[in-house]
C-alpha atoms as one frame of an Amber mdcrd trajectory, in Angstrom:
protein
   0.000   0.000   0.000   2.859   2.405   0.770   4.217   1.886  -2.743   0.908
   3.084  -4.125   0.946   6.030  -1.742   4.340   7.073  -3.051   2.853   7.752
  -6.471  -0.280   9.516  -5.249   0.869  13.101  -5.901   4.466  14.210  -6.213
   6.491  12.497  -3.472   9.704  13.555  -5.189   8.958  17.108  -4.097   8.614
  18.371  -7.670   5.867  20.893  -8.306   2.820  20.086 -10.382   3.553  21.823
 -13.723  -0.131  22.647 -14.206  -0.821  23.917 -10.694   0.317  27.532 -11.069
   0.831  27.952 -14.801  -1.347  31.021 -15.271  -1.217  32.832 -11.950  -4.755
  32.150 -10.759  -3.711  29.944  -7.849  -2.947  32.178  -4.885  -4.543  35.256
  -6.421  -6.799  37.349  -4.125  -9.978  36.681  -6.117 -13.235  37.987  -4.662
 -15.905  35.392  -4.014 -17.947  34.884  -7.140 -21.116  34.433  -5.072 -20.537
  37.745  -3.287 -22.696  39.913  -5.582 -25.603  37.449  -5.286 -25.456  37.533
  -1.502 -25.109  41.299  -1.309 -28.079  41.710  -3.650 -30.191  39.189  -1.744
 -30.360  36.866  -4.747 -28.681  33.866  -3.105 -31.585  31.650  -2.060 -31.196
  29.861   1.265 -33.106  26.853   2.558 -35.856  28.844   4.299 -36.499  30.995
   1.215 -37.521  28.369  -1.350 -41.156  28.990  -2.386 -43.565  26.059  -2.623
 -47.347  26.049  -3.149 -49.385  24.787  -0.201 -46.492  25.191   2.224 -47.030
  24.376   5.901 -44.814  25.659   8.704 -43.558  23.560  11.603 -43.498  24.310
  15.317 -41.809  22.092  17.905 -42.609  20.971  21.437 -39.550  20.099  23.529
 -39.292  17.810  26.538 -38.441  19.524  29.862 -37.132  16.273  31.401 -33.765
  14.643  30.757 -34.858  11.027  31.028 -38.297   9.511  31.209 -41.452   8.586
  29.339 -44.476  10.390  27.968 -47.412   9.301  30.137 -50.059  11.290  28.298
 -50.226  13.889  25.543 -53.194  16.119  24.703 -53.159  17.838  21.312 -56.830
  18.884  21.157 -56.306  22.551  22.045 -53.525  22.879  19.487 -55.525  21.167
  16.746 -58.486  23.486  17.375 -56.535  26.646  16.581 -57.174  28.304  13.184
 -54.617  27.371  10.555 -53.406  24.182  12.232 -53.217  21.265   9.778 -52.018
  18.498  12.104 -50.045  17.648  15.210 -47.552  14.791  14.887 -46.446  12.822
  17.938 -45.072   9.325  18.486 -48.654   8.078  18.256 -49.173   9.004  14.593
 -45.688   9.588  13.184 -44.726   7.457  10.157 -42.607   4.427  10.977 -38.920
   5.248  10.572 -35.659   3.439  11.187 -33.069   4.977  13.505 -30.532   6.933
  11.446 -27.167   5.266  10.860 -24.626   6.939  13.132 -22.011   9.202  11.533
 -18.806   7.251  10.994 -20.325   3.777  11.005 -20.406   3.736   7.174 -19.075
   6.213   4.596 -22.653   7.358   3.876 -23.933   7.578   7.463 -24.777  11.033
   8.810 -26.862  10.440  11.943 -26.058  12.678  14.906 -27.101   9.778  17.144
 -28.577   6.339  16.569 -31.692   6.957  18.673 -35.097   6.364  17.046 -36.815
   9.644  16.206 -40.369  10.057  17.532 -41.072   6.320  17.369 -41.928   5.724
  21.025 -42.693   7.452  24.327 -39.072   7.403  25.556 -37.291  10.656  26.492
 -33.494  10.744  26.250 -32.572  14.404  26.822 -34.021  17.683  27.983 -35.000
  19.356  24.723 -36.005  16.271  22.746 -38.909  16.923  20.358 -42.146  15.320
  21.534 -44.548  16.933  19.052 -44.462  18.740  15.705 -47.263  21.147  14.825
 -47.970  22.045  11.181 -49.879  25.227  10.397 -50.406  27.750   7.616 -48.012
  30.243   9.218 -45.058  29.907  11.525 -46.765  32.101  14.115 -49.794  29.799
  14.159 -47.550  26.749  14.475 -45.633  28.194  17.416 -48.811  29.316  19.189
 -50.315  25.856  18.766 -47.114  24.170  19.954 -47.439  26.072  23.224 -50.886
  24.497  23.733 -49.777  20.870  23.462 -50.064  19.398  26.964 -47.672  16.595
  27.882 -47.487  14.602  31.111 -44.139  12.926  31.812 -42.876  10.148  34.025
 -39.367  11.132  35.060 -36.688   8.462  35.377 -33.251   8.659  37.018 -30.874
  10.586  34.774 -27.136  11.216  34.724 -26.889  14.978  34.298 -23.921  15.794
  36.554 -20.438  15.557  35.060 -18.938  14.595  38.425 -21.262  11.595  38.682
 -20.621  10.589  35.074 -16.842  10.757  35.559 -17.014   7.946  38.074 -17.876
   5.611  35.208 -15.591   7.116  32.551 -14.005   4.726  30.075 -11.977   4.904
  26.865 -14.113   4.878  23.707 -13.544   2.148  21.140 -11.583   4.647  19.087
 -11.071   8.358  18.638 -11.844   9.084  14.992 -10.251   5.783  14.055  -7.187
   6.214  16.278  -6.593   4.390  19.573  -7.925   6.122  22.672  -4.824   5.097
  24.626  -1.293   5.628  23.312   1.788   5.062  25.476   5.436   5.193  24.442
   7.989   4.495  27.154   7.328   5.120  30.847   6.012   8.668  30.918   4.764
   8.600  34.523   8.132   7.324  35.756   9.965   9.966  33.723   7.692  12.636
  35.178   8.318  11.459  38.734  12.087  11.536  38.225  12.253  14.895  36.443
  13.858  17.935  38.048  11.740  20.373  36.034   8.094  19.514  35.453   4.491
  20.684  35.502   1.387  18.616  36.263  -1.759  20.612  35.623  -5.533  20.263
  35.250  -7.591  22.247  32.757 -11.335  22.413  32.159 -13.259  23.581  29.120
 -17.037  24.182  29.050 -19.847  23.227  26.723 -20.265  25.515  23.733 -23.046
  25.766  21.188 -23.295  26.502  17.503 -24.794  29.890  16.696 -24.433  30.306
  12.936 -26.058  33.371  11.384 -28.443  31.208   9.345 -30.759  29.236  11.602
 -31.095  25.529  10.855 -33.811  25.244   8.254 -35.245  22.941   5.605 -38.017
  23.178   3.006 -39.297  19.690   2.295 -41.676  18.133  -0.251 -42.724  14.629
  -1.279 -43.799  13.728  -4.798 -44.995  10.162  -4.506 -42.025   8.269  -3.091
 -39.536  10.927  -4.139 -38.354  13.327  -1.460 -36.807  16.757  -2.061 -35.145
  18.648   0.776 -33.838  22.182   0.447 -31.474  22.150   3.399 -28.840  24.148
   5.234 -26.290  21.378   5.022 -22.582  20.673   4.918 -23.056  17.019   3.887
 -25.744  16.781   1.210 -24.640  13.419  -0.215 -24.521  11.769   3.203 -27.804
  13.386   4.273 -29.596  11.990   1.232 -28.225   8.496   1.873 -29.107   8.516
   5.569 -32.610   9.914   5.115 -33.190   7.284   2.427 -32.171   4.661   4.983
 -34.527   6.134   7.618 -37.531   6.054   5.244 -36.495   2.794   3.527 -35.959
   4.467   0.146 -33.348   4.132  -2.554 -30.858   7.021  -2.171 -31.745   8.102
  -5.714 -35.272   8.840  -4.449 -33.937  11.564  -2.148 -32.599  14.841  -3.477
 -30.940  17.310  -1.129 -30.122  20.833  -2.300 -28.057  23.288  -0.325 -26.291
  25.763  -2.602 -25.769  28.306   0.186 -25.156  27.756   3.889 -24.936  30.682
   6.265 -22.251  29.189   8.487 -21.701  25.536   9.296 -18.665  24.902  11.551
 -19.758  21.286  12.166 -23.334  22.088  13.199 -25.076  22.071   9.822 -25.248
  18.317   9.521 -28.170  15.899   9.892 -30.301  16.432  12.978 -33.828  15.459
  14.016 -35.521  18.503  12.472 -34.916  17.443   8.853 -36.202  13.919   9.521
 -39.193  15.164  11.526 -40.005  17.674   8.792 -39.918  14.936   6.150 -42.107
  12.680   8.295 -44.614  15.462   8.920 -44.708  16.398   5.224 -45.461  12.786
   4.326 -48.200  12.610   6.982 -49.807  15.891   5.868 -49.407  15.323   2.131
 -48.133  18.912   1.783 -44.708  20.603   1.687 -43.269  21.636   5.047 -40.836
  24.319   6.101 -38.823  23.836   9.276 -36.923  26.784  10.749 -35.547  26.248
  14.226 -35.727  29.177  16.583 -32.486  30.215  18.248 -33.652  28.318  21.333
 -34.517  25.378  19.099 -30.917  25.244  17.869 -29.765  24.831  21.484 -32.378
  22.119  22.110 -31.871  20.032  18.949 -28.373  20.754  17.603 -25.357  19.595
  19.577 -22.167  21.525  20.103 -18.838  21.179  21.850 -18.918  19.107  25.025
 -17.181  19.800  28.327 -13.803  18.309  29.168 -11.429  17.895  32.062  -7.826
  17.495  30.933  -4.531  16.733  32.623  -1.278  17.837  30.993   1.986  16.872
  32.645   5.353  17.702  31.099   8.859  16.821  32.198  11.994  18.518  30.881
  15.661  17.690  30.875  18.267  20.222  31.998  18.957  21.181  28.367  15.310
  22.022  27.695  14.163  18.866  25.929  10.925  17.027  26.733  11.447  13.825
  28.683   7.725  13.131  29.159   4.517  14.365  27.593   1.298  13.275  29.304
  -2.105  14.426  28.089  -5.128  12.621  29.488  -8.710  13.533  30.200 -12.431
  12.986  30.044 -15.101  14.354  27.729 -18.844  14.177  28.349 -20.768  12.249
  25.701 -23.943  10.230  25.286 -24.200   6.498  24.740 -25.823   7.186  21.376
 -23.222   9.228  19.503 -19.510   9.016  18.711 -17.823  12.392  19.104 -15.292
  12.040  21.929 -13.539  15.417  21.324 -10.066  14.411  20.147  -8.257  16.743
  22.529  -5.128  14.547  22.703  -4.506  14.739  18.936  -2.227  17.818  19.064
   0.003  16.147  21.659   0.460  13.177  19.332   2.082  15.214  16.591   3.448
  18.560  17.846   6.537  18.041  19.980   9.494  15.700  20.303   9.485  13.837
  23.619  11.191  10.701  24.890   8.028   9.259  26.455   4.308   9.746  25.895
   1.097   8.903  27.694  -2.043   9.989  25.846  -5.410   8.775  27.118  -8.936
   9.865  26.252 -12.003   8.778  28.178 -15.694   9.532  27.826 -18.267  10.003
  30.572 -21.775   9.181  29.396 -24.587  11.560  30.303 -28.277  11.929  29.500
 -28.027  14.969  27.257 -28.265  16.110  23.666 -25.648  14.378  21.537 -22.553
  16.539  21.251 -21.002  17.006  17.838 -18.176  18.513  15.851 -17.572  22.213
  16.434 -14.824  23.979  14.519 -11.555  22.108  15.184 -13.496  19.860  17.566
 -10.857  18.505  19.947  -7.830  20.405  18.660  -9.146  23.824  19.722  -9.560
  22.791  23.366  -6.671  20.325  23.331  -4.231  23.040  22.297  -5.589  25.254
  25.087  -4.473  22.753  27.722  -1.256  21.626  26.037  -0.015  25.073  25.068
  -0.739  26.624  28.443   1.248  23.799  30.045   4.120  24.289  27.576   4.204
  27.968  28.550   4.363  27.117  32.248   7.207  24.662  31.657   9.134  27.220
  29.587   8.844  29.683  32.466  10.150  27.107  34.942  13.104  26.475  32.648
  13.732  30.199  32.275  13.447  29.910  28.479  11.555  32.201  26.115   8.275
  30.457  25.141   8.918  30.811  21.390  12.499  29.566  21.672  11.373  26.634
  23.831   8.765  25.536  21.289  11.216  25.799  18.408  13.707  23.786  20.427
  11.396  20.788  20.793  10.401  20.616  17.121  10.424  16.958  15.992  12.206
  15.733  12.854   9.515  13.120  12.217   6.087  12.570  13.710   6.870  11.896
  17.381   4.312   9.113  17.907   3.907   7.464  14.500   7.473   7.929  13.293
   6.213   8.937   9.851   7.974  11.618   7.876   6.083  14.894   7.729   4.712
  15.628   4.264   5.954  19.187   4.807   6.462  21.144   7.999   7.587  24.746
   8.271   6.333  25.670  11.734   9.707  27.071  12.788   9.609  29.447   9.823
   6.071  30.478  10.773   7.217  31.182  14.336  10.213  33.205  13.187   8.170
  35.324  10.794   5.326  35.758  13.277   7.574  36.746  16.178   9.331  39.371
  14.080   6.114  40.802  12.649   4.387  40.881  16.049   7.309  42.446  17.881
   7.729  39.529  20.282  11.158  40.798  21.308   9.420  43.653  23.182   7.675
  41.199  25.509   8.787  41.313  29.128   9.505  37.910  30.649   8.350  39.290
  34.007   4.562  39.325  34.528   2.900  42.658  35.397   5.881  44.581  34.020
   3.927  46.655  31.481   0.952  48.871  32.206  -1.025  51.811  30.863  -2.826
  53.352  33.823  -5.220  50.751  35.194  -4.527  48.428  32.254  -1.958  45.670
  32.614  -0.444  44.666  29.259   0.864  41.254  28.325   1.873  39.110  25.371
   1.366  35.402  24.818   1.954  32.824  22.133   0.806  29.293  21.374   1.092
  26.670  18.664  -1.907  25.641  16.615  -2.282  22.427  14.657  -4.955  20.642
  12.678  -4.570  17.425  10.660  -4.813  17.284   6.893  -7.705  15.145   5.728
  -8.832  14.220   2.234 -11.934  12.104   2.563 -12.746   9.591  -0.176 -15.891
   9.655  -2.265 -15.493  12.960  -4.085 -16.161  13.257  -7.809 -16.408  16.076
 -10.322 -17.851  16.657 -13.779 -16.480  19.040 -16.387 -18.394  20.118 -19.467
 -16.379  22.031 -22.066 -18.390  23.872 -24.735 -17.467  24.911 -28.261 -17.589
  28.586 -27.288 -14.704  28.045 -24.890 -16.564  27.825 -21.593 -16.324  25.200
 -18.881 -18.991  24.104 -16.433 -17.606  22.268 -13.402 -19.990  20.433 -11.088
 -19.757  18.644  -7.736 -22.187  18.275  -4.849 -19.833  20.376  -2.736 -20.827
  22.914  -0.112 -20.526  26.687   0.047 -20.586  27.832   3.660 -18.970  31.205
   3.151 -15.408  29.969   2.681 -15.343  30.485  -1.081 -15.681  26.925  -2.380
 -17.096  27.897  -5.760 -14.449  30.587  -6.190 -11.442  28.435  -5.335 -12.600
  25.427  -7.371 -13.239  27.720 -10.338  -9.666  28.982  -9.932  -8.351  25.411
  -9.860 -10.289  24.472 -12.989  -9.449  27.657 -14.889  -5.765  27.273 -14.029
  -5.593  23.784 -15.484  -7.823  24.510 -18.486  -6.019  27.703 -19.439  -9.278
  29.648 -19.448 -10.070  33.072 -18.009 -11.831  32.765 -14.664 -15.010  34.357
 -16.029 -15.294  31.505 -18.552 -15.570  28.895 -15.791 -18.633  28.204 -13.619
 -18.961  25.852 -10.666 -22.262  24.159  -9.776 -22.540  22.773  -6.243 -24.839
  21.966  -3.335 -27.093  19.405  -5.047 -27.109  15.608  -4.780 -28.014  15.383
  -8.460 -24.391  16.433  -9.057 -21.366  14.131  -8.618 -21.046  13.117  -4.945
 -18.947  14.928  -2.371 -17.815  14.103   1.157 -18.724  16.244   4.135 -17.482
  19.818   4.203 -15.761  19.222   7.515 -12.353  18.381   8.888 -10.933  21.095
   6.617 -10.971  18.484   3.869 -13.345  19.763   1.193 -10.933  21.879  -0.837
  -8.463  19.007  -1.181 -11.205  16.405  -1.743 -12.995  18.350  -4.468  -9.804
  19.793  -5.917  -8.466  16.265  -6.349 -11.688  15.331  -8.137 -11.440  18.378
 -10.432  -7.830  17.430 -11.260  -8.931  13.864 -12.037 -11.792  15.108 -14.229
  -9.434  17.461 -16.048  -7.120  14.532 -16.817 -10.074  12.660 -18.320 -11.033
  15.733 -20.306  -7.546  16.007 -21.806  -7.733  12.352 -22.847 -11.103  12.942
 -24.486  -9.899  16.074 -26.300  -6.777  14.387 -27.655  -8.932  11.572 -28.945
 -11.320  14.048 -30.600  -8.417  16.032 -32.058  -7.189  13.019 -34.044  -4.312
  12.844 -36.498  -5.188  16.075 -38.306  -4.418  18.175 -35.245  -1.101  19.804
 -34.314  -1.519  17.761 -31.143  -1.376  14.434 -32.974   0.820  11.864 -31.290
   1.109  13.740 -27.991   0.320  12.065 -24.677  -1.599  13.640 -21.829   1.642
  14.260 -19.931   3.015  16.321 -22.821   0.183  18.850 -23.114  -1.182  21.695
 -21.048  -4.204  23.966 -21.127  -3.400  27.465 -22.302  -5.071  30.294 -24.219
  -8.433  28.442 -24.292  -6.931  25.369 -25.877  -4.388  22.559 -25.608  -0.730
  22.925 -26.438   2.497  21.020 -26.093   4.431  22.102 -23.051   7.350  24.273
 -24.066   6.314  24.410 -27.740   4.155  27.388 -28.713   3.679  26.095 -32.294
   1.892  22.896 -31.366  -1.467  24.199 -30.199  -5.172  23.901 -31.005  -8.034
  25.782 -29.395 -10.866  23.952 -27.673 -13.292  25.535 -30.134 -11.306  24.158
 -33.084 -11.084  20.646 -31.628 -14.806  20.459 -30.944 -15.768  22.077 -34.261
 -13.746  19.606 -36.298 -15.253  16.752 -34.285 -18.771  18.082 -34.897 -19.394
  18.499 -31.184 -21.063  21.341 -29.309 -19.575  20.154 -26.051 -17.740  17.318
 -24.335 -18.486  16.085 -20.808 -16.343  13.937 -18.533 -16.673  12.817 -14.929
 -14.088  11.309 -12.608 -13.600  10.351  -8.993 -10.697  11.593  -6.932  -8.049
   8.936  -6.257  -8.088   7.367  -2.817  -6.249   9.433  -0.175  -3.285   7.107
  -0.025  -0.952   9.950   0.911  -2.380   9.777   4.438  -0.974   6.271   4.866
   2.641   7.277   4.308   3.117  10.778   5.718   2.167  12.716   8.800   0.198
  15.657   7.427  -0.840  18.746   9.386  -1.464  22.439   9.067   0.273  24.396
  11.806   0.208  27.906  13.228   2.109  30.246  15.502  -0.454  32.398  17.337
   0.518  35.696  19.002  -1.724  37.753  21.275  -1.482  41.008  23.213  -4.054
  41.707  25.922  -4.954  44.581  28.217  -6.454  43.604  31.583  -8.099  46.134
  33.892  -6.539  45.931  37.342  -9.771  47.362  38.759 -12.502  45.317  37.068
 -10.639  42.266  35.699 -11.962  43.018  32.207  -9.846  41.448  29.450  -9.437
  43.215  26.130  -7.494  41.620  23.288  -5.534  44.544  21.867  -4.094  42.833
  18.805  -3.592  39.370  17.423  -1.373  37.818  14.765  -1.625  34.361  13.266
   1.324  32.997  11.298   0.294  29.893   9.364   1.976  27.018   7.574  -0.747
  25.375   5.488   1.000  24.613   2.220  -0.012  26.538  -0.871  -2.611  29.245
  -0.252  -5.075  28.965  -3.127  -6.839  32.322  -2.733  -5.175  35.000  -0.654
  -8.403  36.925  -0.056 -10.722  34.098   1.003  -7.932  32.433   2.985  -7.275
  35.580   4.992 -10.993  35.748   5.775 -11.068  32.111   6.906  -8.013  32.505
   9.129  -9.482  35.605  10.743 -12.839  33.916  11.213 -11.184  31.039  13.031
  -9.249  33.433  15.259 -12.451  35.324  16.126 -14.091  32.026  17.063 -11.027
  31.275  19.180 -11.434  34.584  21.008 -14.995  33.531  21.831 -13.711  30.189
  23.091 -11.160  31.975  25.258 -13.202  34.803  26.718 -16.977  34.628  26.320
 -18.561  31.386  25.113 -20.048  28.975  27.636 -23.210  26.893  27.482 -24.690
  26.821  30.972 -26.063  23.369  31.779 -28.345  22.920  34.782 -27.125  19.650
  36.262 -30.342  19.291  38.268 -32.529  19.005  35.170 -30.166  18.583  32.209
 -31.504  21.797  30.689 -29.461  24.387  28.827 -30.398  27.609  30.595 -28.810
  30.267  28.361 -30.381  29.205  25.067 -30.451  32.699  23.581 -27.981  35.042
  21.935 -28.656  37.508  24.766 -27.141  35.106  27.305 -24.748  33.038  25.198
 -22.075  35.552  24.304 -20.205  35.345  21.011 -17.608  37.981  20.113 -19.021
  41.114  18.498 -17.214  43.862  16.625 -16.144  45.709  19.771 -14.586  42.499
  21.143 -12.430  41.857  18.085  -9.138  43.729  17.691  -6.897  44.199  14.702
  -6.089  40.694  13.454  -3.077  40.275  11.217  -2.566  37.108   9.195   0.590
  35.901   7.450   1.581  32.538   5.983   4.550  30.616   4.614   2.882  29.676
   1.283   5.270  26.745   0.833   3.498  24.043  -1.248   3.094  20.590   0.235
   4.178  18.228  -2.581   2.052  15.377  -1.210  -1.336  17.108  -1.525  -3.526
  18.155  -4.443  -2.582  21.696  -5.484   0.048  21.722  -2.717  -2.596  22.890
  -0.241  -3.538  21.710   3.224  -6.740  22.677   5.026  -7.226  26.162   6.447
 -10.815  26.100   7.720 -10.057  24.994  11.284  -6.414  25.767  11.922  -7.277
  29.409  12.721  -9.022  28.608  16.018  -6.386  26.202  17.324  -3.934  27.696
  19.788  -5.948  30.897  20.163  -7.337  30.055  23.596  -3.873  29.316  24.928
  -2.330  32.409  23.317  -4.930  34.564  25.094  -4.481  32.752  28.423  -0.701
  33.021  28.199  -0.975  36.733  27.424  -3.312  37.202  30.402  -0.691  35.562
  32.625   2.047  37.783  31.252  -0.129  40.807  32.013  -1.430  39.811  35.452
   0.711  37.005  36.866  -2.408  34.823  37.177  -2.717  31.476  35.399  -6.273
  30.716  34.282  -6.762  27.048  33.490 -10.553  27.007  33.222 -12.284  28.487
  30.207 -13.727  30.980  29.576 -11.396  33.596  31.050 -13.950  35.823  32.752
 -13.290  38.772  35.028 -14.405  36.914  38.181 -11.411  34.576  37.718  -9.002
  37.518  37.614 -10.252  39.625  40.522
């Protein structure tokens, strides 16, 4: 298998001759969907018109575990405009959704049956769906549904759940326990060491676009206009739930107003489809902001231990990262917080252990850089504390424990330029001005401090992606894949990739996406979509070149040339390095009597992941101002220095990096889902009480990058969607310590912890 992996891209380190031929790759191209969104012409899931549309309202359980003893829907059904009330008594029979990760097509957030019985599994579970002519009527009627519950014992306290914590079967396919050497013994014997505990809270998704779907049946064919980051998997899983062929389900989601791991398959799409089938009319489901907290999972809470031991010369003798994450028995998202420790630093011994503590709660799920964002908080704060004990500058210490190869797998890195990112970032940020002594800088009541931290996120390229290219006689190309546009510029970047290889101007290339009628795509998650779809576009382009050479025939200047000898340029094909041997696409198709030619291809399997250790990395720098009087923390400026391979679009990449950093500031300072352990209820299920960063909270954010291509990835690029948030929490916490002399090991960093 490794021999195959060696030929996957360019393991010899040579650049792809077609990757940057015409200067489109890396250019700061504005998003091509921008004008549509600004003009209000980009249609989202809750805006699709349908005749006879009904609107859904939801009734949520107020108990964490129990049974429905009785349910009275008469008052709701009597209201004007109400078409029906669906409960477990009249809901269509449905299979439990296949749990995400159990098969390549599975997308279920949990494997619980949905409204098939009287059982209650979490506080917030839907117990009734009301359909009415307007949303206001549906919500008013939902408030009139009377439900009597029998409460059963529930595990809603993390402390109680921890007593029964255990390692999961795996952590995203990797072992939950990894030990190399005797780390505990090395720690005990070390002269310089830290042994620390960190906690991180629950956090919830709050994307601008509420979770929504517009759903219609036509016989046994189901159409769902969704807000989704996994349309192909959603169609397959909903087909499984309703016992349909996947081809009978079409999911469309051309625009998604923020995903971050939350816009996947939840109960509301399935309940909406069931209610639409029961009513015989189309249904629109739009969760309220509270409904998002009740039905859509987020980041779960963790308790983490990081213990580090150093030798006298500043090398790591032991790296221990263990901990527990809350989870349910019905999902599989254990928050991979030990992943950064597996790949970041050279150490002689390792002990990495993840456990889960099962609770009766809403299934937690992926939330931007799921475990890495909180794992780097604990690890990087501990690294800072160890550097201080050693009397070494935190940047110099981190650069001094850089590994040559992956420290736990032993694999060679596909490319790693973190030291360069640190050097450039430290110079640009003015790190040399930092005082090593806490509380040394002030401006009146404001204490000023600087902090740094390393960020990391693995490179993924999930299998199953395909792309179609149609080239027309007028020199235009239509590229299509069921990919997802969540604001990161998918259509723009993939158009750049296609135009670069075809030798066409960007305005002659279009990219269709967000529809399961198009070639399949994997989830837009794990920062994998650009590589997954880009690889498919490259594969389709190779098939297109084959088809064009065949159509060109012996009468063409291209006669006798192989696919490796030609390139796209000037709206045609030409021999590399020979300007005379060229024929335009229009000429090839005209001579062949064709108006267009269409090809489709799947991306090759991601064999590169089997041979190399592949990661995006970052050096994060933060300056804070902390009021000595109130404890208020203000981030004054922030700089992220990234090593993510080739940057495909300088403008959209900068936006993604900044967006991740802003989300990291929320993680560090404001975001916390408050969970009432007496009832299992989320008590701050509104934007008024769950605080995300707003404009006044966000300082100047500067972003730089190495832009060194990774020769083992398509287009030389690694993922950038989630690397921005990793390390941010620790950089803020380390800056707060430098300003105040107080170590905060429990997120968020609120003023009560500093007074």
